[in-house]
mmCIF file of the C-alpha atoms, coordinates in Angstrom:
data_MODEL
# 
_entry.id   MODEL 
# 
loop_
_atom_site.group_PDB 
_atom_site.id 
_atom_site.type_symbol 
_atom_site.label_atom_id 
_atom_site.label_alt_id 
_atom_site.label_comp_id 
_atom_site.label_asym_id 
_atom_site.label_entity_id 
_atom_site.label_seq_id 
_atom_site.pdbx_PDB_ins_code 
_atom_site.Cartn_x 
_atom_site.Cartn_y 
_atom_site.Cartn_z 
_atom_site.occupancy 
_atom_site.B_iso_or_equiv 
_atom_site.pdbx_formal_charge 
_atom_site.auth_seq_id 
_atom_site.auth_comp_id 
_atom_site.auth_asym_id 
_atom_site.auth_atom_id 
_atom_site.pdbx_PDB_model_num 
ATOM 1   C CA . UNK A 1 1   ? -34.650 4.848   -5.135 1.00 0.00 ? 1   UNK A CA 1 
ATOM 2   C CA . UNK A 1 2   ? -35.974 7.608   -2.901 1.00 0.00 ? 2   UNK A CA 1 
ATOM 3   C CA . UNK A 1 3   ? -33.299 7.889   -0.214 1.00 0.00 ? 3   UNK A CA 1 
ATOM 4   C CA . UNK A 1 4   ? -33.243 9.364   3.283  1.00 0.00 ? 4   UNK A CA 1 
ATOM 5   C CA . UNK A 1 5   ? -29.941 9.990   5.093  1.00 0.00 ? 5   UNK A CA 1 
ATOM 6   C CA . UNK A 1 6   ? -29.913 10.359  8.889  1.00 0.00 ? 6   UNK A CA 1 
ATOM 7   C CA . UNK A 1 7   ? -26.442 11.583  9.872  1.00 0.00 ? 7   UNK A CA 1 
ATOM 8   C CA . UNK A 1 8   ? -26.439 13.539  13.167 1.00 0.00 ? 8   UNK A CA 1 
ATOM 9   C CA . UNK A 1 9   ? -24.049 16.479  12.963 1.00 0.00 ? 9   UNK A CA 1 
ATOM 10  C CA . UNK A 1 10  ? -20.692 15.595  14.546 1.00 0.00 ? 10  UNK A CA 1 
ATOM 11  C CA . UNK A 1 11  ? -17.231 16.767  13.503 1.00 0.00 ? 11  UNK A CA 1 
ATOM 12  C CA . UNK A 1 12  ? -15.683 13.364  14.225 1.00 0.00 ? 12  UNK A CA 1 
ATOM 13  C CA . UNK A 1 13  ? -17.828 11.738  11.522 1.00 0.00 ? 13  UNK A CA 1 
ATOM 14  C CA . UNK A 1 14  ? -17.633 14.518  8.921  1.00 0.00 ? 14  UNK A CA 1 
ATOM 15  C CA . UNK A 1 15  ? -15.757 12.163  6.597  1.00 0.00 ? 15  UNK A CA 1 
ATOM 16  C CA . UNK A 1 16  ? -19.016 10.251  6.129  1.00 0.00 ? 16  UNK A CA 1 
ATOM 17  C CA . UNK A 1 17  ? -20.474 13.241  4.292  1.00 0.00 ? 17  UNK A CA 1 
ATOM 18  C CA . UNK A 1 18  ? -18.547 12.066  1.232  1.00 0.00 ? 18  UNK A CA 1 
ATOM 19  C CA . UNK A 1 19  ? -21.007 9.158   1.023  1.00 0.00 ? 19  UNK A CA 1 
ATOM 20  C CA . UNK A 1 20  ? -23.833 11.509  0.074  1.00 0.00 ? 20  UNK A CA 1 
ATOM 21  C CA . UNK A 1 21  ? -21.758 14.079  -1.805 1.00 0.00 ? 21  UNK A CA 1 
ATOM 22  C CA . UNK A 1 22  ? -23.316 14.979  -5.174 1.00 0.00 ? 22  UNK A CA 1 
ATOM 23  C CA . UNK A 1 23  ? -26.556 13.134  -4.412 1.00 0.00 ? 23  UNK A CA 1 
ATOM 24  C CA . UNK A 1 24  ? -28.984 16.037  -5.004 1.00 0.00 ? 24  UNK A CA 1 
ATOM 25  C CA . UNK A 1 25  ? -32.105 13.880  -4.962 1.00 0.00 ? 25  UNK A CA 1 
ATOM 26  C CA . UNK A 1 26  ? -31.424 12.438  -1.512 1.00 0.00 ? 26  UNK A CA 1 
ATOM 27  C CA . UNK A 1 27  ? -33.047 13.852  1.625  1.00 0.00 ? 27  UNK A CA 1 
ATOM 28  C CA . UNK A 1 28  ? -30.242 14.665  4.086  1.00 0.00 ? 28  UNK A CA 1 
ATOM 29  C CA . UNK A 1 29  ? -30.984 15.113  7.785  1.00 0.00 ? 29  UNK A CA 1 
ATOM 30  C CA . UNK A 1 30  ? -28.087 16.424  9.894  1.00 0.00 ? 30  UNK A CA 1 
ATOM 31  C CA . UNK A 1 31  ? -29.869 18.729  12.333 1.00 0.00 ? 31  UNK A CA 1 
ATOM 32  C CA . UNK A 1 32  ? -29.731 17.203  15.849 1.00 0.00 ? 32  UNK A CA 1 
ATOM 33  C CA . UNK A 1 33  ? -33.254 18.318  16.749 1.00 0.00 ? 33  UNK A CA 1 
ATOM 34  C CA . UNK A 1 34  ? -34.751 16.735  13.626 1.00 0.00 ? 34  UNK A CA 1 
ATOM 35  C CA . UNK A 1 35  ? -32.683 13.569  14.089 1.00 0.00 ? 35  UNK A CA 1 
ATOM 36  C CA . UNK A 1 36  ? -34.132 13.227  17.602 1.00 0.00 ? 36  UNK A CA 1 
ATOM 37  C CA . UNK A 1 37  ? -37.713 14.001  16.576 1.00 0.00 ? 37  UNK A CA 1 
ATOM 38  C CA . UNK A 1 38  ? -39.509 10.657  16.412 1.00 0.00 ? 38  UNK A CA 1 
ATOM 39  C CA . UNK A 1 39  ? -42.512 12.223  14.710 1.00 0.00 ? 39  UNK A CA 1 
ATOM 40  C CA . UNK A 1 40  ? -40.487 13.848  11.932 1.00 0.00 ? 40  UNK A CA 1 
ATOM 41  C CA . UNK A 1 41  ? -38.176 10.894  11.341 1.00 0.00 ? 41  UNK A CA 1 
ATOM 42  C CA . UNK A 1 42  ? -41.127 8.475   11.315 1.00 0.00 ? 42  UNK A CA 1 
ATOM 43  C CA . UNK A 1 43  ? -42.805 10.539  8.625  1.00 0.00 ? 43  UNK A CA 1 
ATOM 44  C CA . UNK A 1 44  ? -39.601 10.735  6.586  1.00 0.00 ? 44  UNK A CA 1 
ATOM 45  C CA . UNK A 1 45  ? -38.905 7.004   6.841  1.00 0.00 ? 45  UNK A CA 1 
ATOM 46  C CA . UNK A 1 46  ? -42.401 6.236   5.597  1.00 0.00 ? 46  UNK A CA 1 
ATOM 47  C CA . UNK A 1 47  ? -41.846 8.480   2.579  1.00 0.00 ? 47  UNK A CA 1 
ATOM 48  C CA . UNK A 1 48  ? -38.549 6.894   1.467  1.00 0.00 ? 48  UNK A CA 1 
ATOM 49  C CA . UNK A 1 49  ? -37.560 3.474   0.161  1.00 0.00 ? 49  UNK A CA 1 
ATOM 50  C CA . UNK A 1 50  ? -33.951 3.438   1.337  1.00 0.00 ? 50  UNK A CA 1 
ATOM 51  C CA . UNK A 1 51  ? -32.809 4.684   4.737  1.00 0.00 ? 51  UNK A CA 1 
ATOM 52  C CA . UNK A 1 52  ? -29.104 5.434   5.265  1.00 0.00 ? 52  UNK A CA 1 
ATOM 53  C CA . UNK A 1 53  ? -28.153 5.852   8.932  1.00 0.00 ? 53  UNK A CA 1 
ATOM 54  C CA . UNK A 1 54  ? -24.610 6.745   9.965  1.00 0.00 ? 54  UNK A CA 1 
ATOM 55  C CA . UNK A 1 55  ? -22.473 8.181   12.740 1.00 0.00 ? 55  UNK A CA 1 
ATOM 56  C CA . UNK A 1 56  ? -21.749 7.089   16.294 1.00 0.00 ? 56  UNK A CA 1 
ATOM 57  C CA . UNK A 1 57  ? -23.753 4.151   17.532 1.00 0.00 ? 57  UNK A CA 1 
ATOM 58  C CA . UNK A 1 58  ? -24.139 1.004   19.596 1.00 0.00 ? 58  UNK A CA 1 
ATOM 59  C CA . UNK A 1 59  ? -26.030 -2.316  19.341 1.00 0.00 ? 59  UNK A CA 1 
ATOM 60  C CA . UNK A 1 60  ? -29.364 -0.598  20.023 1.00 0.00 ? 60  UNK A CA 1 
ATOM 61  C CA . UNK A 1 61  ? -29.124 2.080   17.358 1.00 0.00 ? 61  UNK A CA 1 
ATOM 62  C CA . UNK A 1 62  ? -27.680 5.414   16.322 1.00 0.00 ? 62  UNK A CA 1 
ATOM 63  C CA . UNK A 1 63  ? -26.603 7.977   18.905 1.00 0.00 ? 63  UNK A CA 1 
ATOM 64  C CA . UNK A 1 64  ? -27.948 11.547  18.750 1.00 0.00 ? 64  UNK A CA 1 
ATOM 65  C CA . UNK A 1 65  ? -31.069 10.287  16.964 1.00 0.00 ? 65  UNK A CA 1 
ATOM 66  C CA . UNK A 1 66  ? -34.294 8.360   17.445 1.00 0.00 ? 66  UNK A CA 1 
ATOM 67  C CA . UNK A 1 67  ? -33.017 5.444   15.348 1.00 0.00 ? 67  UNK A CA 1 
ATOM 68  C CA . UNK A 1 68  ? -33.516 2.651   17.877 1.00 0.00 ? 68  UNK A CA 1 
ATOM 69  C CA . UNK A 1 69  ? -35.513 -0.584  18.214 1.00 0.00 ? 69  UNK A CA 1 
ATOM 70  C CA . UNK A 1 70  ? -38.771 1.364   18.412 1.00 0.00 ? 70  UNK A CA 1 
ATOM 71  C CA . UNK A 1 71  ? -38.209 2.223   14.740 1.00 0.00 ? 71  UNK A CA 1 
ATOM 72  C CA . UNK A 1 72  ? -37.689 -1.398  13.717 1.00 0.00 ? 72  UNK A CA 1 
ATOM 73  C CA . UNK A 1 73  ? -41.274 -1.887  12.555 1.00 0.00 ? 73  UNK A CA 1 
ATOM 74  C CA . UNK A 1 74  ? -40.709 0.829   9.934  1.00 0.00 ? 74  UNK A CA 1 
ATOM 75  C CA . UNK A 1 75  ? -37.134 -0.020  9.012  1.00 0.00 ? 75  UNK A CA 1 
ATOM 76  C CA . UNK A 1 76  ? -37.977 -3.663  8.264  1.00 0.00 ? 76  UNK A CA 1 
ATOM 77  C CA . UNK A 1 77  ? -39.963 -2.547  5.244  1.00 0.00 ? 77  UNK A CA 1 
ATOM 78  C CA . UNK A 1 78  ? -37.063 -0.513  3.840  1.00 0.00 ? 78  UNK A CA 1 
ATOM 79  C CA . UNK A 1 79  ? -33.662 -1.099  2.309  1.00 0.00 ? 79  UNK A CA 1 
ATOM 80  C CA . UNK A 1 80  ? -31.261 0.010   5.036  1.00 0.00 ? 80  UNK A CA 1 
ATOM 81  C CA . UNK A 1 81  ? -27.660 1.146   5.140  1.00 0.00 ? 81  UNK A CA 1 
ATOM 82  C CA . UNK A 1 82  ? -26.371 1.134   8.721  1.00 0.00 ? 82  UNK A CA 1 
ATOM 83  C CA . UNK A 1 83  ? -22.914 2.601   9.264  1.00 0.00 ? 83  UNK A CA 1 
ATOM 84  C CA . UNK A 1 84  ? -21.907 2.757   12.899 1.00 0.00 ? 84  UNK A CA 1 
ATOM 85  C CA . UNK A 1 85  ? -19.962 0.570   15.321 1.00 0.00 ? 85  UNK A CA 1 
ATOM 86  C CA . UNK A 1 86  ? -21.861 -2.602  16.167 1.00 0.00 ? 86  UNK A CA 1 
ATOM 87  C CA . UNK A 1 87  ? -24.617 -1.874  13.663 1.00 0.00 ? 87  UNK A CA 1 
ATOM 88  C CA . UNK A 1 88  ? -24.326 -5.564  12.789 1.00 0.00 ? 88  UNK A CA 1 
ATOM 89  C CA . UNK A 1 89  ? -25.871 -6.478  16.150 1.00 0.00 ? 89  UNK A CA 1 
ATOM 90  C CA . UNK A 1 90  ? -28.786 -4.104  15.553 1.00 0.00 ? 90  UNK A CA 1 
ATOM 91  C CA . UNK A 1 91  ? -29.406 -5.339  12.003 1.00 0.00 ? 91  UNK A CA 1 
ATOM 92  C CA . UNK A 1 92  ? -29.170 -9.029  12.849 1.00 0.00 ? 92  UNK A CA 1 
ATOM 93  C CA . UNK A 1 93  ? -31.148 -8.855  16.082 1.00 0.00 ? 93  UNK A CA 1 
ATOM 94  C CA . UNK A 1 94  ? -34.080 -7.020  14.528 1.00 0.00 ? 94  UNK A CA 1 
ATOM 95  C CA . UNK A 1 95  ? -34.030 -8.557  11.069 1.00 0.00 ? 95  UNK A CA 1 
ATOM 96  C CA . UNK A 1 96  ? -33.288 -5.580  8.852  1.00 0.00 ? 96  UNK A CA 1 
ATOM 97  C CA . UNK A 1 97  ? -31.950 -5.916  5.325  1.00 0.00 ? 97  UNK A CA 1 
ATOM 98  C CA . UNK A 1 98  ? -29.254 -4.040  3.502  1.00 0.00 ? 98  UNK A CA 1 
ATOM 99  C CA . UNK A 1 99  ? -25.589 -3.062  3.839  1.00 0.00 ? 99  UNK A CA 1 
ATOM 100 C CA . UNK A 1 100 ? -24.094 -2.575  7.310  1.00 0.00 ? 100 UNK A CA 1 
ATOM 101 C CA . UNK A 1 101 ? -20.914 -2.478  9.377  1.00 0.00 ? 101 UNK A CA 1 
ATOM 102 C CA . UNK A 1 102 ? -19.634 -4.197  12.462 1.00 0.00 ? 102 UNK A CA 1 
ATOM 103 C CA . UNK A 1 103 ? -16.951 -2.589  14.619 1.00 0.00 ? 103 UNK A CA 1 
ATOM 104 C CA . UNK A 1 104 ? -15.276 0.011   12.407 1.00 0.00 ? 104 UNK A CA 1 
ATOM 105 C CA . UNK A 1 105 ? -11.975 1.616   13.382 1.00 0.00 ? 105 UNK A CA 1 
ATOM 106 C CA . UNK A 1 106 ? -12.043 5.305   12.510 1.00 0.00 ? 106 UNK A CA 1 
ATOM 107 C CA . UNK A 1 107 ? -9.755  6.767   15.181 1.00 0.00 ? 107 UNK A CA 1 
ATOM 108 C CA . UNK A 1 108 ? -6.249  6.034   16.422 1.00 0.00 ? 108 UNK A CA 1 
ATOM 109 C CA . UNK A 1 109 ? -7.367  5.195   19.971 1.00 0.00 ? 109 UNK A CA 1 
ATOM 110 C CA . UNK A 1 110 ? -9.708  2.530   18.637 1.00 0.00 ? 110 UNK A CA 1 
ATOM 111 C CA . UNK A 1 111 ? -6.886  0.943   16.649 1.00 0.00 ? 111 UNK A CA 1 
ATOM 112 C CA . UNK A 1 112 ? -4.695  0.897   19.738 1.00 0.00 ? 112 UNK A CA 1 
ATOM 113 C CA . UNK A 1 113 ? -7.447  -0.798  21.736 1.00 0.00 ? 113 UNK A CA 1 
ATOM 114 C CA . UNK A 1 114 ? -7.343  -3.647  19.223 1.00 0.00 ? 114 UNK A CA 1 
ATOM 115 C CA . UNK A 1 115 ? -3.533  -3.670  19.239 1.00 0.00 ? 115 UNK A CA 1 
ATOM 116 C CA . UNK A 1 116 ? -3.295  -2.319  15.704 1.00 0.00 ? 116 UNK A CA 1 
ATOM 117 C CA . UNK A 1 117 ? -0.373  0.011   15.022 1.00 0.00 ? 117 UNK A CA 1 
ATOM 118 C CA . UNK A 1 118 ? -1.339  2.977   12.853 1.00 0.00 ? 118 UNK A CA 1 
ATOM 119 C CA . UNK A 1 119 ? -1.087  6.746   12.472 1.00 0.00 ? 119 UNK A CA 1 
ATOM 120 C CA . UNK A 1 120 ? -3.613  9.556   12.108 1.00 0.00 ? 120 UNK A CA 1 
ATOM 121 C CA . UNK A 1 121 ? -2.581  9.891   8.468  1.00 0.00 ? 121 UNK A CA 1 
ATOM 122 C CA . UNK A 1 122 ? -3.402  6.239   7.818  1.00 0.00 ? 122 UNK A CA 1 
ATOM 123 C CA . UNK A 1 123 ? -6.707  6.522   9.684  1.00 0.00 ? 123 UNK A CA 1 
ATOM 124 C CA . UNK A 1 124 ? -7.669  9.555   7.596  1.00 0.00 ? 124 UNK A CA 1 
ATOM 125 C CA . UNK A 1 125 ? -6.775  7.675   4.422  1.00 0.00 ? 125 UNK A CA 1 
ATOM 126 C CA . UNK A 1 126 ? -8.893  4.693   5.497  1.00 0.00 ? 126 UNK A CA 1 
ATOM 127 C CA . UNK A 1 127 ? -11.879 6.863   6.404  1.00 0.00 ? 127 UNK A CA 1 
ATOM 128 C CA . UNK A 1 128 ? -11.753 8.835   3.172  1.00 0.00 ? 128 UNK A CA 1 
ATOM 129 C CA . UNK A 1 129 ? -11.265 5.753   1.018  1.00 0.00 ? 129 UNK A CA 1 
ATOM 130 C CA . UNK A 1 130 ? -14.253 4.015   2.587  1.00 0.00 ? 130 UNK A CA 1 
ATOM 131 C CA . UNK A 1 131 ? -16.566 7.011   2.195  1.00 0.00 ? 131 UNK A CA 1 
ATOM 132 C CA . UNK A 1 132 ? -15.414 7.769   -1.354 1.00 0.00 ? 132 UNK A CA 1 
ATOM 133 C CA . UNK A 1 133 ? -15.808 4.190   -2.567 1.00 0.00 ? 133 UNK A CA 1 
ATOM 134 C CA . UNK A 1 134 ? -19.206 3.799   -0.926 1.00 0.00 ? 134 UNK A CA 1 
ATOM 135 C CA . UNK A 1 135 ? -20.338 6.994   -2.646 1.00 0.00 ? 135 UNK A CA 1 
ATOM 136 C CA . UNK A 1 136 ? -19.369 5.427   -5.985 1.00 0.00 ? 136 UNK A CA 1 
ATOM 137 C CA . UNK A 1 137 ? -21.077 2.092   -5.423 1.00 0.00 ? 137 UNK A CA 1 
ATOM 138 C CA . UNK A 1 138 ? -23.964 2.699   -3.039 1.00 0.00 ? 138 UNK A CA 1 
ATOM 139 C CA . UNK A 1 139 ? -26.577 2.786   -5.803 1.00 0.00 ? 139 UNK A CA 1 
ATOM 140 C CA . UNK A 1 140 ? -25.428 -0.547  -7.249 1.00 0.00 ? 140 UNK A CA 1 
ATOM 141 C CA . UNK A 1 141 ? -27.281 -3.775  -6.521 1.00 0.00 ? 141 UNK A CA 1 
ATOM 142 C CA . UNK A 1 142 ? -23.995 -5.483  -5.636 1.00 0.00 ? 142 UNK A CA 1 
ATOM 143 C CA . UNK A 1 143 ? -22.783 -2.685  -3.336 1.00 0.00 ? 143 UNK A CA 1 
ATOM 144 C CA . UNK A 1 144 ? -21.426 -5.126  -0.743 1.00 0.00 ? 144 UNK A CA 1 
ATOM 145 C CA . UNK A 1 145 ? -19.094 -6.979  -3.091 1.00 0.00 ? 145 UNK A CA 1 
ATOM 146 C CA . UNK A 1 146 ? -18.035 -3.778  -4.863 1.00 0.00 ? 146 UNK A CA 1 
ATOM 147 C CA . UNK A 1 147 ? -17.069 -1.956  -1.679 1.00 0.00 ? 147 UNK A CA 1 
ATOM 148 C CA . UNK A 1 148 ? -15.179 -4.977  -0.356 1.00 0.00 ? 148 UNK A CA 1 
ATOM 149 C CA . UNK A 1 149 ? -13.227 -5.101  -3.622 1.00 0.00 ? 149 UNK A CA 1 
ATOM 150 C CA . UNK A 1 150 ? -12.448 -1.367  -3.711 1.00 0.00 ? 150 UNK A CA 1 
ATOM 151 C CA . UNK A 1 151 ? -11.918 -0.547  -0.019 1.00 0.00 ? 151 UNK A CA 1 
ATOM 152 C CA . UNK A 1 152 ? -8.605  -2.369  0.189  1.00 0.00 ? 152 UNK A CA 1 
ATOM 153 C CA . UNK A 1 153 ? -4.974  -1.763  1.155  1.00 0.00 ? 153 UNK A CA 1 
ATOM 154 C CA . UNK A 1 154 ? -2.010  -3.067  3.121  1.00 0.00 ? 154 UNK A CA 1 
ATOM 155 C CA . UNK A 1 155 ? -2.970  -1.051  6.197  1.00 0.00 ? 155 UNK A CA 1 
ATOM 156 C CA . UNK A 1 156 ? -4.247  -3.414  8.928  1.00 0.00 ? 156 UNK A CA 1 
ATOM 157 C CA . UNK A 1 157 ? -6.988  -0.878  9.801  1.00 0.00 ? 157 UNK A CA 1 
ATOM 158 C CA . UNK A 1 158 ? -8.471  -1.195  6.319  1.00 0.00 ? 158 UNK A CA 1 
ATOM 159 C CA . UNK A 1 159 ? -8.165  -4.977  6.486  1.00 0.00 ? 159 UNK A CA 1 
ATOM 160 C CA . UNK A 1 160 ? -9.866  -5.038  9.899  1.00 0.00 ? 160 UNK A CA 1 
ATOM 161 C CA . UNK A 1 161 ? -12.744 -2.854  8.741  1.00 0.00 ? 161 UNK A CA 1 
ATOM 162 C CA . UNK A 1 162 ? -13.165 -4.656  5.428  1.00 0.00 ? 162 UNK A CA 1 
ATOM 163 C CA . UNK A 1 163 ? -13.656 -7.930  7.298  1.00 0.00 ? 163 UNK A CA 1 
ATOM 164 C CA . UNK A 1 164 ? -16.597 -6.314  9.102  1.00 0.00 ? 164 UNK A CA 1 
ATOM 165 C CA . UNK A 1 165 ? -18.647 -5.144  6.139  1.00 0.00 ? 165 UNK A CA 1 
ATOM 166 C CA . UNK A 1 166 ? -21.854 -7.106  5.694  1.00 0.00 ? 166 UNK A CA 1 
ATOM 167 C CA . UNK A 1 167 ? -25.038 -7.405  3.689  1.00 0.00 ? 167 UNK A CA 1 
ATOM 168 C CA . UNK A 1 168 ? -28.290 -9.064  4.701  1.00 0.00 ? 168 UNK A CA 1 
ATOM 169 C CA . UNK A 1 169 ? -31.200 -9.825  2.389  1.00 0.00 ? 169 UNK A CA 1 
ATOM 170 C CA . UNK A 1 170 ? -32.397 -13.245 3.488  1.00 0.00 ? 170 UNK A CA 1 
ATOM 171 C CA . UNK A 1 171 ? -35.315 -12.438 5.790  1.00 0.00 ? 171 UNK A CA 1 
ATOM 172 C CA . UNK A 1 172 ? -38.099 -15.025 5.808  1.00 0.00 ? 172 UNK A CA 1 
ATOM 173 C CA . UNK A 1 173 ? -41.450 -15.022 7.659  1.00 0.00 ? 173 UNK A CA 1 
ATOM 174 C CA . UNK A 1 174 ? -40.171 -17.157 10.535 1.00 0.00 ? 174 UNK A CA 1 
ATOM 175 C CA . UNK A 1 175 ? -37.221 -14.846 11.012 1.00 0.00 ? 175 UNK A CA 1 
ATOM 176 C CA . UNK A 1 176 ? -39.527 -11.837 11.043 1.00 0.00 ? 176 UNK A CA 1 
ATOM 177 C CA . UNK A 1 177 ? -41.701 -13.409 13.744 1.00 0.00 ? 177 UNK A CA 1 
ATOM 178 C CA . UNK A 1 178 ? -38.633 -14.053 15.883 1.00 0.00 ? 178 UNK A CA 1 
ATOM 179 C CA . UNK A 1 179 ? -37.493 -10.464 15.425 1.00 0.00 ? 179 UNK A CA 1 
ATOM 180 C CA . UNK A 1 180 ? -40.940 -9.197  16.403 1.00 0.00 ? 180 UNK A CA 1 
ATOM 181 C CA . UNK A 1 181 ? -40.690 -11.112 19.663 1.00 0.00 ? 181 UNK A CA 1 
ATOM 182 C CA . UNK A 1 182 ? -37.212 -9.708  20.261 1.00 0.00 ? 182 UNK A CA 1 
ATOM 183 C CA . UNK A 1 183 ? -38.464 -6.180  19.675 1.00 0.00 ? 183 UNK A CA 1 
ATOM 184 C CA . UNK A 1 184 ? -41.094 -6.634  22.397 1.00 0.00 ? 184 UNK A CA 1 
ATOM 185 C CA . UNK A 1 185 ? -38.259 -6.927  24.915 1.00 0.00 ? 185 UNK A CA 1 
ATOM 186 C CA . UNK A 1 186 ? -36.837 -3.595  23.802 1.00 0.00 ? 186 UNK A CA 1 
ATOM 187 C CA . UNK A 1 187 ? -37.694 -1.499  26.839 1.00 0.00 ? 187 UNK A CA 1 
ATOM 188 C CA . UNK A 1 188 ? -36.397 -3.947  29.428 1.00 0.00 ? 188 UNK A CA 1 
ATOM 189 C CA . UNK A 1 189 ? -33.167 -4.511  27.507 1.00 0.00 ? 189 UNK A CA 1 
ATOM 190 C CA . UNK A 1 190 ? -32.429 -0.821  27.111 1.00 0.00 ? 190 UNK A CA 1 
ATOM 191 C CA . UNK A 1 191 ? -33.219 -0.099  30.765 1.00 0.00 ? 191 UNK A CA 1 
ATOM 192 C CA . UNK A 1 192 ? -31.027 -2.949  31.973 1.00 0.00 ? 192 UNK A CA 1 
ATOM 193 C CA . UNK A 1 193 ? -28.037 -1.905  29.898 1.00 0.00 ? 193 UNK A CA 1 
ATOM 194 C CA . UNK A 1 194 ? -28.162 1.688   31.156 1.00 0.00 ? 194 UNK A CA 1 
ATOM 195 C CA . UNK A 1 195 ? -26.910 3.082   27.867 1.00 0.00 ? 195 UNK A CA 1 
ATOM 196 C CA . UNK A 1 196 ? -26.152 6.794   27.553 1.00 0.00 ? 196 UNK A CA 1 
ATOM 197 C CA . UNK A 1 197 ? -28.195 8.180   24.630 1.00 0.00 ? 197 UNK A CA 1 
ATOM 198 C CA . UNK A 1 198 ? -25.844 11.135  24.392 1.00 0.00 ? 198 UNK A CA 1 
ATOM 199 C CA . UNK A 1 199 ? -23.199 8.659   23.389 1.00 0.00 ? 199 UNK A CA 1 
ATOM 200 C CA . UNK A 1 200 ? -20.066 10.470  24.393 1.00 0.00 ? 200 UNK A CA 1 
ATOM 201 C CA . UNK A 1 201 ? -16.987 9.517   22.432 1.00 0.00 ? 201 UNK A CA 1 
ATOM 202 C CA . UNK A 1 202 ? -15.994 6.305   24.145 1.00 0.00 ? 202 UNK A CA 1 
ATOM 203 C CA . UNK A 1 203 ? -14.959 3.169   22.343 1.00 0.00 ? 203 UNK A CA 1 
ATOM 204 C CA . UNK A 1 204 ? -17.887 1.478   20.588 1.00 0.00 ? 204 UNK A CA 1 
ATOM 205 C CA . UNK A 1 205 ? -19.732 4.778   20.337 1.00 0.00 ? 205 UNK A CA 1 
ATOM 206 C CA . UNK A 1 206 ? -17.678 5.481   17.242 1.00 0.00 ? 206 UNK A CA 1 
ATOM 207 C CA . UNK A 1 207 ? -18.330 4.447   13.704 1.00 0.00 ? 207 UNK A CA 1 
# 
């Protein structure tokens, strides 16, 4: 499948690059200016069947990019992979289909916030295992079940993250109509929440 990757350049999410390692046919977009260019990203989304979006994020989309509810009308027609914290809220609210994550602990401070004892070494192992296994299985039809079976370990961080891996492919016409109505409220919702598009590195802006 013709695949587009939108992964805004950020050292704290470099481990995600393993997901598209040795995928020469994929279109990879890391440049911050291109990621923020609605015109360019719109054109690229239209030209690809699968859109992989990853990095820091929030319930309204992907930080450092133009991946937000205004892109929903395009993303609904594609197979999506959404890898950022709270991507589940974005996917479910706007009726996208594909593989996605909920809250995903990728740093020690996030683990501490959820009262999970860990070390940087264990976090690094978790991050690398997730990215490596997703690279192996991402082209499989049953990617969700395969990654849940292979991204495993005794570490509570891995267990926490594994419980928040999802797949959605059950969109019907009624659901789509409801999502269309939700998308119409986009501007008011984003204005009311006063979200910082620059993202920062606070909790919930992380993958």
